[in-house]
Wavefront OBJ file of the C-alpha trace (Angstrom):
o trace
v -82.533 -22.814 12.838
v -79.911 -25.158 11.383
v -79.708 -25.037 7.604
v -80.497 -28.289 5.792
v -77.871 -29.799 3.487
v -78.763 -31.736 0.354
v -76.734 -33.585 -2.278
v -77.144 -32.441 -5.882
v -74.288 -34.197 -7.679
v -72.021 -37.232 -7.405
v -69.027 -38.614 -9.286
v -66.754 -41.617 -8.949
v -63.650 -43.247 -10.395
v -63.179 -46.738 -8.948
v -61.844 -50.234 -9.682
v -65.343 -51.106 -10.950
v -65.789 -48.207 -13.345
v -65.211 -44.606 -14.313
v -68.569 -43.253 -13.142
v -71.228 -43.785 -10.500
v -73.429 -45.963 -12.714
v -70.755 -48.550 -13.501
v -69.436 -48.500 -9.930
v -72.835 -49.170 -8.375
v -74.068 -51.642 -10.983
v -70.806 -53.548 -10.617
v -71.478 -53.843 -6.903
v -75.081 -54.926 -7.411
v -73.803 -57.612 -9.791
v -71.329 -58.790 -7.140
v -68.367 -58.131 -9.410
v -64.849 -57.929 -7.970
v -62.464 -55.173 -9.014
v -59.442 -57.023 -7.621
v -56.611 -58.443 -9.721
v -52.849 -58.799 -9.958
v -50.965 -55.508 -9.605
v -50.084 -54.028 -13.010
v -48.568 -50.692 -11.949
v -45.258 -52.232 -10.850
v -43.677 -55.668 -10.550
v -45.086 -56.998 -7.275
v -44.301 -60.671 -7.846
v -41.815 -60.776 -4.950
v -44.100 -58.987 -2.488
v -46.083 -60.904 0.155
v -49.209 -59.474 -1.522
v -49.230 -59.418 -5.330
v -52.729 -58.041 -5.993
v -54.834 -54.917 -5.487
v -58.015 -53.215 -6.702
v -56.662 -50.918 -9.407
v -58.537 -48.386 -11.529
v -58.413 -49.841 -15.043
v -57.662 -48.000 -18.296
v -58.135 -44.505 -16.897
v -57.384 -41.760 -19.443
v -57.474 -38.150 -18.238
v -57.737 -36.817 -21.800
v -61.305 -38.112 -21.945
v -62.191 -35.481 -19.370
v -60.008 -32.505 -20.184
v -58.380 -31.524 -23.513
v -55.760 -29.171 -22.029
v -54.133 -31.681 -19.707
v -50.994 -29.579 -19.234
v -51.889 -28.442 -15.687
v -52.149 -32.094 -14.667
v -48.935 -33.381 -16.266
v -47.121 -33.716 -12.940
v -50.145 -34.580 -10.822
v -50.437 -37.961 -9.158
v -53.238 -40.421 -9.847
v -55.116 -39.208 -6.769
v -55.495 -35.719 -8.245
v -56.371 -37.029 -11.707
v -59.056 -39.315 -10.269
v -60.368 -36.425 -8.150
v -60.653 -34.138 -11.159
v -62.651 -36.644 -13.210
v -64.999 -37.454 -10.307
v -65.447 -33.754 -9.491
v -66.277 -32.964 -13.112
v -68.996 -35.638 -13.078
v -70.483 -34.275 -9.843
v -70.471 -30.675 -11.052
v -72.069 -31.614 -14.361
v -74.817 -33.616 -12.673
v -75.497 -30.715 -10.303
v -75.654 -28.264 -13.209
v -72.823 -26.211 -11.722
v -70.012 -26.619 -14.234
v -69.311 -23.156 -15.571
v -72.334 -21.653 -13.775
v -71.501 -17.941 -13.725
v -74.575 -17.045 -11.646
v -73.339 -18.864 -8.564
v -71.401 -16.828 -5.964
v -68.013 -18.560 -6.192
v -66.892 -17.067 -2.853
v -69.634 -19.166 -1.226
v -68.611 -22.330 -3.114
v -65.759 -24.241 -1.473
v -63.796 -27.486 -1.456
v -63.230 -29.945 1.391
v -61.263 -33.080 0.560
v -59.974 -36.108 2.368
v -57.214 -36.753 -0.125
v -54.079 -38.828 0.276
v -50.507 -38.131 -0.674
v -49.740 -37.652 -4.346
v -47.163 -38.988 -6.770
v -44.300 -41.089 -5.403
v -41.187 -40.842 -7.600
v -40.002 -44.256 -6.474
v -37.938 -45.067 -9.565
v -35.933 -41.825 -9.460
v -35.226 -42.302 -5.764
v -34.103 -45.905 -6.289
v -31.807 -44.920 -9.148
v -30.120 -42.138 -7.165
v -29.665 -44.435 -4.172
v -28.161 -47.180 -6.334
v -25.636 -44.728 -7.790
v -24.510 -43.505 -4.395
v -24.556 -46.587 -2.187
v -21.278 -48.197 -1.132
v -21.987 -51.862 -0.278
v -18.593 -52.307 1.399
v -19.416 -49.671 4.030
v -23.208 -49.792 3.738
v -23.171 -46.010 3.555
v -24.698 -43.397 1.259
v -22.532 -40.803 -0.443
v -24.550 -37.802 0.754
v -23.048 -35.157 -1.603
v -23.562 -37.478 -4.554
v -27.087 -38.324 -3.422
v -27.907 -34.614 -3.142
v -26.569 -33.845 -6.620
v -28.471 -36.799 -8.042
v -31.783 -35.804 -6.520
v -31.403 -32.237 -7.786
v -30.840 -33.613 -11.282
v -33.443 -36.394 -11.244
v -36.331 -35.042 -9.202
v -38.815 -32.547 -10.644
v -39.902 -29.628 -8.465
v -43.554 -29.733 -9.538
v -43.787 -33.484 -9.048
v -42.315 -33.113 -5.569
v -44.905 -30.430 -4.753
v -47.642 -32.861 -5.788
v -46.805 -35.038 -2.776
v -48.355 -32.409 -0.495
v -51.838 -33.214 0.760
v -53.373 -29.834 -0.091
v -52.483 -29.808 -3.786
v -55.500 -31.808 -4.956
v -57.956 -29.362 -3.382
v -55.930 -26.451 -4.775
v -56.038 -27.903 -8.298
v -59.823 -28.327 -8.157
v -60.407 -24.844 -6.753
v -58.235 -23.268 -9.449
v -59.679 -25.179 -12.395
v -63.354 -24.846 -11.403
v -62.958 -21.329 -9.920
v -64.214 -22.281 -6.452
v -63.220 -19.315 -4.287
v -64.876 -20.332 -1.011
v -63.405 -22.280 1.928
v -60.654 -24.681 0.836
v -59.647 -27.392 3.286
v -58.074 -30.840 3.401
v -57.862 -33.597 5.987
v -56.127 -36.956 6.003
v -57.550 -39.020 8.830
v -56.599 -42.312 7.206
v -59.546 -44.464 6.102
v -62.065 -41.969 7.501
v -60.739 -38.974 5.544
v -63.319 -38.443 2.797
v -66.195 -39.152 5.182
v -64.802 -36.580 7.585
v -64.415 -34.085 4.729
v -68.087 -34.582 3.833
v -69.154 -34.221 7.456
v -67.109 -31.062 8.016
v -68.273 -29.567 4.712
v -71.829 -30.208 5.870
v -71.106 -28.256 9.056
v -69.763 -25.304 7.060
v -73.033 -25.117 5.136
v -75.202 -25.690 8.189
v -73.558 -22.788 10.008
v -73.716 -20.393 7.060
v -70.024 -20.309 6.085
v -70.731 -21.645 2.589
v -73.700 -22.392 0.332
v -72.130 -25.156 -1.771
v -69.193 -27.486 -1.126
v -67.417 -29.918 -3.401
v -66.526 -32.658 -0.921
v -65.088 -36.151 -1.040
v -61.720 -37.778 -1.444
v -59.144 -39.402 -3.691
v -56.239 -41.729 -3.005
v -53.827 -44.210 -4.514
v -51.317 -46.151 -2.444
v -50.746 -48.887 -5.011
v -47.014 -48.302 -5.236
v -44.016 -50.086 -3.640
v -44.023 -47.888 -0.527
v -47.741 -48.328 0.066
v -47.842 -52.097 -0.391
v -44.668 -52.567 1.668
v -46.049 -50.467 4.515
v -49.318 -52.348 4.796
v -47.526 -55.695 4.449
v -45.259 -54.740 7.350
v -48.373 -53.993 9.398
v -49.715 -57.458 8.410
v -52.908 -55.667 7.329
v -53.147 -56.927 3.718
v -54.604 -60.217 2.595
v -52.043 -62.625 1.141
v -54.518 -64.793 -0.742
v -52.346 -64.620 -3.866
v -53.813 -67.779 -5.378
v -57.305 -66.244 -5.578
v -57.171 -62.420 -5.578
v -60.847 -61.921 -6.428
v -61.780 -63.859 -3.291
v -59.308 -62.094 -1.017
v -61.604 -59.350 0.280
v -64.087 -61.238 2.417
v -65.500 -59.004 5.168
v -67.067 -60.750 8.170
v -66.110 -64.205 6.819
v -64.386 -66.482 9.319
v -61.448 -67.025 6.932
v -60.670 -63.354 6.248
v -56.962 -62.550 6.423
v -56.723 -58.817 5.720
v -57.923 -56.086 3.418
v -57.249 -55.480 -0.273
v -55.623 -52.176 -1.217
v -57.601 -50.110 -3.723
v -57.575 -46.668 -5.336
v -60.000 -44.140 -6.767
v -62.077 -41.066 -5.996
v -65.565 -40.131 -4.890
v -66.968 -36.571 -5.041
v -70.255 -35.030 -3.960
v -71.878 -31.624 -4.316
v -73.326 -30.588 -0.958
v -75.702 -27.648 -1.082
v -77.894 -25.640 1.256
v -81.486 -26.660 0.618
v -82.955 -23.269 -0.258
v -79.992 -22.461 -2.490
v -80.593 -25.708 -4.388
v -84.328 -25.016 -4.655
v -83.760 -21.464 -5.868
v -81.720 -22.585 -8.833
v -84.006 -25.550 -9.601
v -81.447 -28.248 -8.821
v -82.333 -31.936 -8.860
v -81.935 -33.077 -5.240
v -80.570 -36.619 -4.920
v -80.711 -37.005 -1.137
v -80.259 -35.159 2.154
v -77.229 -35.417 4.443
v -78.982 -35.685 7.796
v -76.441 -37.075 10.265
v -72.748 -36.706 11.073
v -70.892 -38.320 13.962
v -67.176 -38.205 14.727
v -65.107 -39.679 17.562
v -61.617 -40.988 18.313
v -60.804 -44.309 19.951
v -57.720 -42.789 21.641
v -56.326 -46.318 21.718
v -53.682 -47.491 19.217
v -52.274 -45.982 16.043
v -53.158 -48.957 13.853
v -56.100 -50.654 15.597
v -59.661 -49.882 16.523
v -60.554 -50.484 20.143
v -61.473 -54.142 20.521
v -64.750 -53.277 22.281
v -65.796 -50.869 19.526
v -66.211 -47.998 21.984
v -65.307 -45.266 19.483
v -67.550 -46.741 16.795
v -70.472 -47.025 19.226
v -70.174 -43.365 20.231
v -69.759 -42.301 16.603
v -72.844 -44.120 15.294
v -74.863 -42.908 18.274
v -73.737 -39.344 17.590
v -74.713 -39.504 13.921
v -78.185 -40.819 14.766
v -78.669 -38.097 17.376
v -77.490 -35.453 14.915
v -79.998 -36.676 12.318
v -82.977 -36.438 14.653
v -83.874 -40.036 13.800
v -84.233 -43.039 16.051
v -82.131 -46.203 15.608
v -85.276 -47.990 14.400
v -85.439 -45.676 11.372
v -82.095 -46.757 9.897
v -82.839 -49.121 6.993
v -79.344 -50.114 5.827
v -75.726 -49.923 6.968
v -72.867 -49.683 4.501
v -70.174 -51.033 6.800
v -66.551 -50.022 7.018
v -66.121 -53.800 6.625
v -62.418 -54.036 5.830
v -62.009 -57.836 5.962
v -59.616 -57.663 8.922
v -60.157 -59.705 12.084
v -60.219 -56.739 14.464
v -62.322 -54.271 12.457
v -65.105 -56.625 11.447
v -65.509 -57.949 14.968
v -65.503 -54.454 16.504
v -67.978 -53.112 13.947
v -70.309 -56.014 14.634
v -70.119 -55.307 18.377
v -70.883 -51.644 17.711
v -73.958 -52.471 15.633
v -75.282 -54.723 18.400
v -74.637 -52.092 21.061
v -76.470 -49.344 19.153
v -79.301 -51.258 17.488
v -79.688 -54.038 20.092
v -82.033 -56.841 18.966
v -82.836 -55.008 15.741
v -79.195 -55.381 14.697
v -79.968 -58.961 13.680
v -82.661 -57.775 11.238
v -80.799 -54.786 9.815
v -79.070 -55.437 6.466
v -75.344 -54.617 6.572
v -72.974 -54.963 3.642
v -69.421 -54.052 2.723
v -68.626 -52.415 -0.615
v -64.951 -53.195 0.085
v -65.612 -56.835 -0.720
v -65.773 -55.700 -4.372
v -64.003 -52.332 -4.509
v -61.153 -53.101 -2.153
v -60.189 -50.428 0.364
v -59.867 -47.041 -1.353
v -58.285 -45.641 1.865
v -58.986 -41.878 1.989
v -61.499 -42.141 -0.891
v -63.420 -45.093 0.531
v -66.003 -43.273 2.618
v -67.118 -40.949 -0.174
v -67.643 -43.791 -2.656
v -69.505 -45.809 -0.033
v -71.782 -42.850 0.772
v -72.552 -42.529 -2.944
v -73.446 -46.239 -2.891
v -75.922 -45.484 -0.087
v -77.510 -42.677 -2.139
v -77.906 -45.028 -5.089
v -79.461 -47.665 -2.803
v -82.123 -45.124 -1.826
v -82.925 -44.434 -5.490
v -82.672 -47.963 -6.847
v -84.338 -49.874 -4.010
v -81.458 -52.378 -4.052
v -78.549 -52.821 -1.668
v -75.207 -54.342 -2.668
v -73.977 -57.648 -1.268
v -70.935 -58.650 0.726
v -69.280 -61.044 -1.698
v -66.935 -63.908 -0.774
v -68.961 -64.572 2.375
v -68.648 -68.350 2.674
v -67.906 -69.354 6.277
v -69.834 -67.662 9.101
v -67.800 -66.280 11.993
v -69.470 -66.855 15.396
v -68.307 -63.372 16.438
v -69.780 -61.802 13.296
v -73.325 -63.119 13.277
v -75.441 -60.367 11.713
v -77.112 -60.065 8.286
v -74.265 -59.122 5.935
v -76.323 -59.531 2.710
v -74.152 -62.458 1.600
v -73.138 -62.743 -2.064
v -76.346 -61.505 -3.716
v -77.774 -57.992 -3.982
v -81.107 -57.558 -2.232
v -84.197 -55.571 -3.111
v -84.897 -53.373 -0.106
v -86.515 -49.978 0.381
v -84.060 -47.558 1.955
v -85.161 -44.229 3.416
v -82.202 -43.683 5.744
v -78.771 -45.260 5.267
v -75.789 -45.227 7.618
v -72.252 -45.226 6.203
v -69.370 -46.046 8.562
v -65.674 -45.198 8.137
v -63.293 -46.255 10.899
v -59.685 -45.325 10.200
v -56.204 -46.250 11.382
v -55.456 -44.321 14.533
v -59.024 -44.717 15.756
v -60.664 -41.963 13.702
v -64.369 -42.763 13.427
v -66.890 -41.129 11.120
v -70.537 -42.069 10.596
v -72.751 -40.341 8.040
v -76.499 -40.696 7.542
v -78.016 -39.960 4.158
v -81.796 -39.823 3.752
v -84.417 -39.855 1.049
v -85.252 -36.220 0.359
v -88.763 -35.223 1.403
l 1 2 3 4 5 6 7 8 9 10 11 12 13 14 15 16 17 18 19 20 21 22 23 24 25 26 27 28 29 30 31 32 33 34 35 36 37 38 39 40 41 42 43 44 45 46 47 48 49 50 51 52 53 54 55 56 57 58 59 60 61 62 63 64 65 66 67 68 69 70 71 72 73 74 75 76 77 78 79 80 81 82 83 84 85 86 87 88 89 90 91 92 93 94 95 96 97 98 99 100 101 102 103 104 105 106 107 108 109 110 111 112 113 114 115 116 117 118 119 120 121 122 123 124 125 126 127 128 129 130 131 132 133 134 135 136 137 138 139 140 141 142 143 144 145 146 147 148 149 150 151 152 153 154 155 156 157 158 159 160 161 162 163 164 165 166 167 168 169 170 171 172 173 174 175 176 177 178 179 180 181 182 183 184 185 186 187 188 189 190 191 192 193 194 195 196 197 198 199 200 201 202 203 204 205 206 207 208 209 210 211 212 213 214 215 216 217 218 219 220 221 222 223 224 225 226 227 228 229 230 231 232 233 234 235 236 237 238 239 240 241 242 243 244 245 246 247 248 249 250 251 252 253 254 255 256 257 258 259 260 261 262 263 264 265 266 267 268 269 270 271 272 273 274 275 276 277 278 279 280 281 282 283 284 285 286 287 288 289 290 291 292 293 294 295 296 297 298 299 300 301 302 303 304 305 306 307 308 309 310 311 312 313 314 315 316 317 318 319 320 321 322 323 324 325 326 327 328 329 330 331 332 333 334 335 336 337 338 339 340 341 342 343 344 345 346 347 348 349 350 351 352 353 354 355 356 357 358 359 360 361 362 363 364 365 366 367 368 369 370 371 372 373 374 375 376 377 378 379 380 381 382 383 384 385 386 387 388 389 390 391 392 393 394 395 396 397 398 399 400 401 402 403 404 405 406 407 408 409 410 411 412 413 414 415 416 417 418 419 420 421 422 423 424 425 426 427 428 429
């Protein structure tokens, strides 16, 4: 018999707040976390705004911050969110728990980017007359300017390693970076580890920050970012006819996944049950979902089948909803294909309209939003929805939160490269 997996703790650091409460209440209030970029001078970029985490201070969470001195913002956000989740679950410093059965699975993006050091070394070794780099000089400069530990922090596995070391989690330790689907995939795969008996508890989720010159330049070159520089707070507008791209965000979302009987045995407060996990690939293009939504359709269908529910039992969809032309249209087609006529009555909303796109961290934060919707009886809106798109004609909960009983919520994450993840979280019975 497959082991049941429940959620006993959550934590979040986002553009709307430094915990789950502020993040969710900000969404229910329809508040935007988007503003002009403050981390570097972006005034000459095609896009000058993003959804940044504001006023984050790691010392509020850990007094001995030495181990994190060279860590990137992704790892710092992950630590704070993980600490919140562990504390809520009653697992921080729990010596009774078998740490070899307690693991980590993250969808975490690349770490610190030492852009300023690189630019300085290049400027000192570039000959404009020949347009060539003095390689020996460049090498000497990088050895002098770059820091070994900071360079190591660029690796994708370091965030999970930091969390395992600090919290003494000796079980399975894994990382994935499947673009925008990463943290959702980490949660799904962590669920499978528990279901099949390879772990009893998993700290799962994701963290990411691409709000740096390389990140903004890359997405601008792909023409994926909104350029609504005159009104940043209105730039993320999923499913609206006048959408022109997504808004880059940053943050972290962490969950404690636990085998049901293990949670019961230690008297844990169970927040919800992870009942469904679906994963597919479009096998289409590196930067686009398939225009017919074929991967998304198969993914949602797989998650519903895995949960043992019927499509009629899904009460709410937290959409991937990026505010790009292709994604929003394809996700709408997928909802119609799976839910048929009921798709028109099923409330769908996009947290990205307020949070921006947290890339690898997005799915975890959006799943936490679904859990809170189950508890609060309210679902967040899709803000900035002003002009209906004939190709996106479903109920997107426009502009105002809605009171609605949720027993089973579906969270979609559809990433660059066609990676598709759907998760179903249910009221615990």
